[in-house]
N, C-alpha and C positions, 0 to 999 in steps of 0.2 A: 577280777579286772572288769572294768566298766565296758556295758557293750555299746556297739556303735550303733546309734541312732538314726544313722542315715543309712544304714544297710535296707536294700529293697525286698520286699515280698516276692516269693515265687510266682510269676507271671502265669502259669499253668495249675489249673485244677480239673481233678476228676471226680465226676459224679455218676449217680445212676441210678435206675429206677425200674421196678418190675412190678406189675400188679397181675395177679391170677383170680380166677373167678368162676363161678357157675351159674349158669342161667336157665331158667326151668319156664320154657314157654308153654303155656295150658293149651294152646292148640295142637301142640305136638307135632310139629309140620315133618314129615316123613324124610325130607333131607336134613334134618337137625341142624337147620340153617334158621337164623331170624329174617324177616321180611328185607329184601333187597336195599331197601332204604336206610337202614340201620348198619351202621360199620364198626360199632363198639359192642363187645361183648354177643358176638352175631353167632357163636356156638352154642346149640341148644343141647342140654342135658348130660353136658361132658363137663369136665374140671379142664380148663384150658388157660395159656397166657394171652391176655388182652393185650398188653404192651410191654415189653422191655428193653431196655436202652444202655450203654455207655457212652458217656459223652466227657470231651476234653473243650475245655476252654481257655483261650488265652486273652489276657487283658493286660494292656499298658496303657500309659496315659494317651497314645495316639493310634493305637493299633488293637483290635480284637478280633478273635476268630473263635470260631464252635466248628466241631465234629463230632456226631453222634451216631452210633449204628444201632439198627432195631430190629427186634424181630417180635412176631406174636401175631394173634389173629385180625388186630386193628391193622398190621401191616399186609396182610394177604388181602383185606377187603378195600384197603384205600389207594395200594399202591399197584393194582392187578395190571393198569395202565403201561406204567412203566417198565423199560427194558432192564434185564440182566441184574448187575448188582446195584443198581439205582434202588430197586424194592428194597433194600435193607438201610439206604440212606435216611436217617432221620431228620440230622439237619448238619450243614456243611455251609458255611458262609465265612469271609473275612470281612472285616470293616475298618475303615481309616478316617480318623477325625481329620477334616479336611480345613479346619479353623483353629487358628491358635488359641481365640479369644472367646468363641463362640463353640456352644455343644450343637456342632454341625458335623454329621457321620454320613459317610455314603458306604452302603453295604451291599455284598454280590453274593449270589451262590443261593441255596436252598435255604429258606428260611420260614419261621411259622407264621400263619395266615395273619394277615393286618384284619381279617373280617370276624367279627364275633367277641363274646365274653366267655367263650368255652374253648379249652384247647384240648389236645390230644393225651394231654396228661394228668390222670383223672383226679388225683390229689388235690390240684388247683381249683376245680370245680364244686359248685354247692351241690349240686346233683350228683348222684353217682353215674347213672346212664346220661347221654349226652341228648340234649333237645333236639327236636326235629330239624329246627333250621341249622344246629350246630352240623349235624349229619350230613346234611345236604348243602354245605356251603365249604369252600377249602380249609383244610386244616394245617396246609402247607403252601407255598408258593416259590417259585424261581424267578430272578431276576435280579435287577438294581434297584435299592432303595436309598433316597436321599431324605434324611430325617435331622428335625432340629426342636431340641429343647429349651425353654426358657430357663434361665439362671435360678429363678424361683421353683421351677419343674412343677407350674401349674397349667403350662401349655405344651403340648406336643404335636408335630406337623409333620407329615412325610407325604412324599410323593414317589411311584413305584414305576418301573417299566417291567413287565411280567410276561411270562412265557405261556400264558394261559390260566385257565381257570382250575386249580388245583393240577398244575403240571409240572413236572422237571423239564420236560422238553416238550417242543410245540408239536401239534398234531403234523402229521404229515400232510402236505399239501396246504398248510397255512402259513401264510406271510404275514398276516394281520397281527403286528404287537397289541398286547393288551396292557390297561394301565389300571394302577389304583390311587386312591388318597386316604388319607386317614387324618383326623382331627380329635386330639383327645384334649380335654379341659378339668381341672379338678380346682373347681373354686373355693373348696374348703377339703380337710383332710379325710372328711367320711364322704363326699360325692365325686364321682368321677362320670362323665359324661362324654359320650364317644361318637363318632359319625364317621363311616367308612364307606367308599365307593368301589366299583369295578366298571370297567367298560372295556368291552373286548368281544372277540368271536372264539369260538371253541370248535370249531368246525373248519374243513378244508376249504378255500376259497372257493372251490365250485359250489359249494353250499353254505355259503357266508351268512350268517345269522349274528347281527349285534344284539350285544346283550349289554342292558346297564342295570346295575345292581346297589341297591342303598340300605345300609345297616346302621340303626340307631339303637343305642342302648343307653342306660343310666344306670349307675351302682349306688345304692343310698346307704349305707350303715346308721340307721335313724337312733339308735342307740347302741351302749356296747354288746349286748345280748342278740340284738334285732336288728337285720338288714333286708332289703328289697333290692333285687336285680328286675328292671324291666326292659324288653327289646322289642323293635319294629322293625322286619325287614320287607322289604319293596323290591320286585326285580322285575323287567321287561326285557323280552326278545323279539325280535322281529319274525314275524309269521312266514317270510318267504324271502328268499334274497331279493336286496333293491327295495322290499316293501315297506311301507309308510304305516302298515298296520302292525300291532303288537300282541302277542300274548302276555300275561302278566300274573303274578302270584305274591302273595302278600303273607306274613308269617308273624303274629304276635305273638310274645314268650313273658312270663312272668314268675319269677321265683322268690319264694320267702324264706329266711332261715332264721331259725332261732338256737342259740348258744348256752342252753344253761350252765355248763361248765366248760375249762379251758379243755376236757377231753371229748365232749359230746358235741355234736350238730346234730338238728332237725332240721329238714328241708323238705317244701313242698312246691312243686311246679304245675301250672296249668299252659296250655299252648294249643296253637291251632294253626295247622297248614293247610293253605288253600291253593292248589294248583290245578285248574279246572281242564286245562289244556296239556297237561303233563311235561311242562317244560323240563321240570328238574325230576319229577316222580311220575311216570307214565304208568298209566292202569290199564287202560283200554278200557273203561267203563263208562257209562253214560256222565255221571258227573265228574269223573277224573279224582284227582285225590284230593278231599276233603277231611281232615281228620282233626279229631279233637285229643288231647293226650293230658291225663292227669298222672304223677307221681308223687311218691313220698319215700324218703330215704332218712335214716339213722345213721353217722358214723361215729367209730368211736376209737381215739388215740389209744393204742395198747402200750406201744412202747414210743419214745421219741424215734420218729422216721419210718413207724408202723401203724397203718391204717388200716380198721376191719368195717366194712359198709354194708348196709342190706337195704333193697329199694324195691317197693311193690309199684307196678307201671299197668296201666292200661291205656289202650287206644282205641278209639272209636270213630269208624270212618261213614260218611254218607252212603256208601255201596260195598259190595261184600267183596273186599280185597285183599282178605288174610285166609291163607289155608290153613287146613285142620285134616286131622284123619277122622274117619268114622269109626264106630264102636270095634268093627273088625281089624281097623289097620290097615288095610288093603287098599284105600284108594283115597286122595284128597276131595275135601269138600271145603267152599268158601263161606264165610261170614263176615258181619261186620266190626266184630271187636276182636280185640289181641289183648291176654291180659299176662304179666310176668313178674317174675319173683328171681331177683340177681342179689347175689353177693360177691364182694370180691375182699382181699388181702392185698394190700401194698407196701413195698417197702423202699424207702428212698436214702439215699447217702451222698 
């Protein structure tokens, strides 16, 4: 019997992801936790789960939706401000295509952030650990998003109404909506250029400080085996409510990746985070957070969907902001450098 070619496929798909890791910090912090500005792989000297989630996706011509529930140390670190069961909601959104002829969608709910070139899903990132800028910008956001993609898919433009800076629900006492924009342009198959913004306050109205954030990056696949990702982020925030004076921070990032085979990737990253006034990362030291980072990682695809990674990373700050144990192991001291060796294995289906 001939098959019915008009039969539609199942609009629901189920997927999942889990990444286990071991992270060794040569400073050996007493609380077995990485510095507070690192939210991935942040437990030290133990085997743990960074992120695991199960996801249901629904897609038709005019409707789409996602629901993903998650657990792991990434969740504990990034969702600490969220109440109750919201802590375990990785993604929950629904989208409607509001034009018959144009690729114009309105999405609402909890969504991945529109800022940055790295996501919470490790396998999708060139480097194993996240860059300093990724760790200190939103991984997720909640609100409304209106997005348009051209027919040739070279240009994507979106505007967002948000509940805050990595917030599912707005800060108590805050009545100020936040807004975001994103423009992604792909002039060629091997080039992606992006500019994203955020405008809003993440504090109660009584202490409102307006924040303006700009995220630029480009991904350039210069050859089949060699690629470069370059990013520059710049943010400003009012020094006081109603003030015309601003604190600012800037973060350049560069990642190069070499793929000698279909199963092996090698990447190196250089980065610098300058936040002298402690808007994003407060240190209480004379020069604030002025930190260089260097890392190198190698990835090996063991089986389809299974990825093993190893990375060496060093952070070097102008001030003594990193804690360590003394030789007796009884009390913490501070130093300017922090070196990590981290390995992980992930499975995606």
